[in-house]
C-alpha positions as CSV (number, residue, x, y, z in Angstrom):
1,M,161.8,122.1,87.2
2,K,163.5,118.9,86.1
3,L,160.1,117.0,86.2
4,K,158.6,119.6,84.0
5,Y,161.3,119.2,81.4
6,I,160.9,115.4,81.5
7,G,157.2,115.7,81.1
8,R,157.5,118.0,78.1
9,S,160.1,115.8,76.5
10,S,158.0,112.7,77.0
11,G,155.0,114.5,75.5
12,V,156.9,115.4,72.4
13,A,158.4,111.9,72.1
14,G,154.9,110.4,72.5
15,L,153.6,112.7,69.7
16,I,156.5,111.7,67.4
17,L,155.7,108.0,68.0
18,I,152.0,108.5,67.3
19,I,152.8,110.2,64.0
20,L,155.3,107.4,63.0
21,G,152.7,104.7,64.0
22,I,150.1,106.4,61.8
23,I,152.6,106.5,58.9
24,F,153.5,102.8,59.3
25,T,149.8,101.9,59.4
26,L,148.9,104.0,56.4
27,Q,151.8,102.6,54.4
28,S,150.8,99.0,55.3
29,K,147.3,99.8,53.9
30,R,148.6,101.2,50.6
31,I,147.4,104.7,51.4
32,V,150.8,106.5,51.5
33,G,154.3,105.7,50.4
34,P,156.1,104.3,47.5
35,S,155.1,100.8,46.3
36,S,158.8,99.8,46.4
37,S,158.8,100.1,50.2
38,F,159.0,97.0,52.3
39,M,156.1,98.3,54.5
40,F,153.8,98.9,51.5
41,S,150.8,96.5,51.6
42,N,152.4,94.4,54.4
43,P,149.9,93.4,57.1
44,D,152.7,92.9,59.6
45,W,153.2,96.7,59.6
46,T,149.6,97.3,60.4
47,M,150.1,95.5,63.7
48,N,153.5,97.2,64.2
49,G,152.0,100.6,63.5
50,S,149.2,100.0,66.0
51,V,151.7,99.0,68.7
52,V,153.8,102.1,68.0
53,I,150.7,104.3,68.3
54,G,149.7,102.6,71.6
55,V,153.2,103.1,73.1
56,G,153.2,106.7,71.8
57,V,149.8,107.4,73.5
58,F,151.1,105.9,76.7
59,I,154.2,108.0,76.7
60,F,152.3,111.2,75.7
61,V,149.8,110.7,78.6
62,L,152.6,110.0,81.0
63,G,154.3,113.2,79.9
64,I,151.2,115.3,80.3
65,I,150.7,113.8,83.8
66,L,154.3,114.6,84.8
67,W,154.0,118.1,83.3
68,R,150.8,118.8,85.2
69,I,152.3,117.5,88.5
70,S,155.3,119.7,88.2
71,S,153.1,122.8,87.5
72,E,151.4,122.5,90.9
């Protein structure tokens, strides 16, 4: 039961990180966001966004694995 909750929470946290990473990357590429933002057209945030997406994918996959293990 506890493992299932941890898996589900990790999956949700991973999805949130993936969405944030996409927003960071799109802002750094001038696609979304206000031009007054410190992330707008800033190549450093392209790398930061990619790292956040990678961490989010890892946490999401870990959450799915934990959730599947607890279902068996």
